[in-house]
C-alpha positions as a printed Julia matrix, in Angstrom:
280×3 Matrix{Float64}:
   0.69  -53.51    9.39
  -2.25  -55.89    9.71
  -5.19  -56.13   12.03
  -5.3   -59.15   14.31
  -7.29  -60.15   17.37
  -6.72  -62.22   20.47
  -8.97  -63.18   23.35
  -8.03  -61.83   26.78
 -10.42  -62.96   29.54
 -13.28  -63.08   27.07
 -12.6   -59.63   25.54
 -11.35  -59.12   22.0
  -8.35  -56.82   22.12
  -7.81  -54.9    18.86
  -4.31  -53.89   17.79
  -4.46  -51.14   15.17
  -2.05  -49.39   12.82
  -0.88  -45.94   13.83
  -2.32  -43.91   10.96
  -5.96  -42.98   10.47
  -5.63  -43.49    6.7
  -4.57  -47.14    7.22
  -7.61  -47.64    9.4
  -9.92  -46.35    6.65
  -8.25  -48.58    4.06
  -8.77  -51.69    6.17
 -12.34  -50.59    6.88
 -13.12  -50.57    3.16
 -11.63  -54.05    2.6
 -12.96  -55.86    5.71
 -15.96  -58.06    6.35
 -19.24  -56.59    7.67
 -18.49  -57.69   11.26
 -15.06  -56.13   11.17
 -16.48  -52.97    9.59
 -18.9   -52.5    12.49
 -16.11  -53.02   14.99
 -13.83  -50.59   13.2
 -16.56  -47.97   12.98
 -17.07  -48.09   16.74
 -13.32  -47.59   17.22
 -13.27  -44.63   14.84
 -16.19  -42.97   16.6
 -14.52  -43.43   19.95
 -11.26  -42.0    18.6
 -12.95  -38.91   17.18
 -14.81  -38.28   20.43
 -11.55  -38.45   22.34
 -10.5   -35.17   20.73
 -13.67  -33.26   21.7
 -13.12  -31.84   25.16
 -16.09  -32.38   27.42
 -17.72  -29.12   28.6
 -18.23  -30.56   32.07
 -14.52  -31.39   32.31
 -13.59  -27.84   31.22
 -15.98  -26.41   33.8
 -14.46  -28.59   36.54
 -10.97  -27.57   35.41
 -11.96  -23.93   35.92
 -13.0   -24.81   39.48
  -9.65  -26.55   40.03
  -7.75  -23.45   38.95
  -9.95  -21.26   41.16
  -8.93  -23.41   44.15
  -5.22  -22.98   43.38
  -4.58  -26.14   41.34
  -1.22  -26.02   39.5
  -2.14  -24.94   35.96
  -1.25  -26.59   32.67
  -2.19  -25.98   29.03
  -1.16  -22.3    29.25
  -3.67  -21.52   32.01
  -3.27  -19.43   35.15
  -4.34  -20.24   38.72
  -5.27  -18.25   41.81
  -3.25  -18.35   44.98
  -4.91  -21.03   47.17
  -6.59  -19.77   50.34
  -6.01  -23.14   51.99
  -4.26  -26.42   51.13
  -5.97  -28.63   48.55
  -7.74  -31.69   49.94
  -6.86  -35.16   48.72
 -10.22  -35.4    46.98
  -9.57  -32.16   45.02
  -6.08  -33.39   44.14
  -7.39  -36.7    42.82
 -10.23  -35.03   40.92
  -8.03  -32.38   39.29
  -5.35  -34.91   38.39
  -7.96  -36.95   36.52
  -9.25  -33.84   34.74
  -5.67  -32.98   33.7
  -5.43  -36.37   32.01
  -8.8   -35.98   30.26
  -7.97  -32.52   28.92
  -4.51  -33.61   27.8
  -6.11  -36.44   25.81
  -8.5   -34.1    23.99
  -5.86  -31.46   23.17
  -7.13  -28.75   25.51
  -5.54  -25.29   25.52
  -6.5   -22.4    27.76
  -7.68  -19.19   26.11
  -4.78  -16.7    26.08
  -3.9   -13.31   24.67
  -1.74  -12.84   21.61
   0.97  -10.17   21.75
  -0.18   -6.59   21.21
   0.11   -5.18   17.7
   2.31   -2.16   16.95
   1.0     1.23   17.99
  -1.12    3.0    15.37
  -0.19    6.4    13.93
  -0.95    9.41   16.09
  -4.49   10.7    15.54
  -3.26   14.29   15.05
  -0.68   15.74   12.65
   0.69   18.1    15.3
   0.13   18.68   19.0
  -1.46   16.1    21.31
  -3.35   13.07   20.05
  -3.9     9.37   20.8
  -2.74    6.06   19.36
  -3.94    2.5    19.94
  -2.84   -1.11   19.71
  -4.89   -4.31   19.87
  -4.63   -8.01   20.7
  -6.9   -11.06   20.31
  -7.86  -13.95   22.58
  -6.78  -17.32   21.14
  -8.3   -20.75   21.88
 -11.69  -19.27   22.8
 -13.31  -22.52   21.72
 -11.92  -23.96   24.99
 -13.51  -21.24   27.11
 -13.56  -21.93   30.82
 -17.16  -21.89   32.07
 -16.53  -21.05   35.72
 -13.72  -20.28   38.06
 -10.77  -18.75   36.2
 -11.52  -15.96   33.75
 -10.7   -16.18   30.06
  -8.17  -13.65   28.71
  -8.51  -11.11   31.5
  -8.0    -7.52   30.43
  -8.95   -5.33   27.48
  -8.61   -6.03   23.78
  -7.38   -2.49   23.05
  -4.86   -0.2    24.73
  -4.71    3.57   24.21
  -1.93    6.03   24.96
  -1.33    9.71   24.32
   1.1    10.96   21.67
   2.55   14.36   20.84
   4.04   15.28   17.46
   5.24   18.69   18.55
   3.74   22.13   18.87
   1.48   23.23   16.05
   2.81   26.32   14.3
   1.08   29.52   15.37
   2.33   31.29   12.21
  -0.36   29.89    9.96
  -0.09   31.51    6.54
  -2.34   30.82    3.56
  -0.75   30.85    0.12
  -1.37   33.77   -2.28
  -0.94   33.81   -6.05
   1.77   35.89   -7.67
   0.94   38.15  -10.64
   0.67   36.48  -14.02
   3.73   36.5   -16.2
   3.9    37.73  -19.84
   1.82   36.1   -22.53
   3.64   33.48  -24.54
   4.17   33.72  -28.3
   0.99   33.05  -30.23
   0.97   29.42  -31.36
  -1.07   28.16  -34.29
  -3.85   25.71  -33.44
  -2.82   23.41  -36.3
   0.83   23.1   -37.17
   1.79   25.03  -40.26
  -1.48   27.01  -40.44
  -1.82   30.72  -39.83
  -4.84   32.55  -38.53
  -6.43   31.7   -35.16
  -3.98   30.65  -32.42
  -3.59   30.49  -28.66
  -1.17   31.9   -26.09
  -0.72   31.24  -22.36
   0.63   32.83  -19.21
   1.21   31.39  -15.72
   1.53   32.34  -12.07
   2.89   30.7    -8.89
   1.62   30.27   -5.32
   4.55   32.17   -3.82
   3.24   35.56   -2.71
   3.61   34.26    0.01
   3.76   30.45   -0.14
   1.59   28.52    2.38
   3.25   27.66    5.72
   2.32   26.46    9.21
  -0.62   24.3     8.0
  -1.88   27.22    5.91
  -4.08   26.6     2.88
  -2.71   26.21   -0.62
  -3.75   28.64   -3.37
  -7.1    27.9    -4.98
  -7.61   27.92   -8.74
  -5.45   27.26  -11.8
  -1.85   28.38  -12.21
  -2.19   28.85  -16.0
  -4.64   30.68  -18.25
  -4.88   31.0   -22.02
  -6.46   33.28  -24.6
  -7.06   33.33  -28.35
  -4.68   35.24  -30.59
  -3.94   35.76  -34.28
  -1.01   34.07  -35.99
   0.21   36.35  -38.78
   0.32   34.7   -42.17
   3.59   35.0   -44.05
   3.38   37.29  -47.07
   4.57   36.07  -50.46
   7.41   38.29  -51.7
   6.83   40.57  -54.7
  10.4    41.15  -55.79
  11.47   42.23  -59.28
  13.21   39.5   -61.28
  15.96   41.89  -62.23
  16.72   42.59  -58.57
  16.91   38.84  -57.76
  19.21   38.35  -60.79
  21.54   41.08  -59.51
  21.51   39.54  -55.98
  22.52   36.17  -57.42
  25.41   37.91  -59.12
  26.42   39.45  -55.79
  26.45   36.05  -54.09
  28.55   34.68  -56.93
  31.21   37.31  -56.22
  31.35   36.32  -52.51
  28.89   38.89  -51.09
  27.89   38.14  -47.5
  24.5    36.38  -47.8
  21.21   37.26  -46.13
  17.63   35.94  -46.33
  18.83   32.32  -45.74
  20.99   32.29  -48.86
  24.54   30.97  -49.36
  27.52   32.61  -51.07
  30.51   31.32  -53.01
  34.05   31.74  -51.78
  35.41   34.91  -53.37
  38.58   34.58  -55.5
  39.38   38.27  -55.04
  38.18   41.14  -52.87
  34.95   42.89  -53.82
  35.39   46.27  -55.47
  33.9    49.39  -53.95
  31.38   49.49  -56.78
  30.24   45.89  -56.06
  29.85   46.69  -52.37
  27.62   49.72  -53.07
  25.58   47.82  -55.65
  25.02   44.72  -53.49
  24.2    46.82  -50.42
  21.43   48.54  -52.42
  20.17   45.14  -53.66
  19.95   43.91  -50.02
  17.75   46.88  -49.14
  15.45   46.37  -52.14
  15.02   42.67  -51.41
  14.28   43.32  -47.72
  11.6    45.8   -48.73
   9.86   43.35  -51.04
   9.91   40.51  -48.46
  12.44   38.29  -50.21
């Protein structure tokens, strides 16, 4: 689009493009005279969207007299018919407010109810709302967002238990096996025992047990003794295993080709006893 002008009864009528950005572009590329003219148009256009406080105040008076509301507003029931002068005045104000984008202050919907303030028994819960378009506050006449911001109601989550029982610890269990502090090392170790909060357990809003459920103490890990077995005994035990004697002490035996004699059984039984005694 392009700007052009024509004379109508001595007045220059300006025909402008629809977008504000086009207006700025032409402003930057025009002569000084045209720039001044365009600036005055822009100022007038920006002012058109600032609702006049006096008009808003008069609109409040119109609503108070029973004028049919627009812009999301509410009116009072008229005590008497509106005069022609009031009708003409309020009609003009409707046009002015429509041109500047007026909207009456109004409530949003209430939020959801909050949780009940108590865990059992009677309590309260609330919900809130906000007043929108407060920048267009009516000065007189009709009130803005009548009512309260917050609503409160009672709530009841059921009867609180009268059988309030605090938890009590059970007796400690047996001490665990003594465990070495460093893996593979004998000497100083530690063992633990535990208890539970079940004697009785807490109920009816009763308190939980206080303190730890596990305790520990120092203990002694026995060091393994090196065996002191006679070489002759170990030689005889190896012979027993070779004949298919049932192994002990983590050893393995060969499959026997023939049954062990009574003499072998007595001999190997005695060897087992000697090796057990010397810690083999």
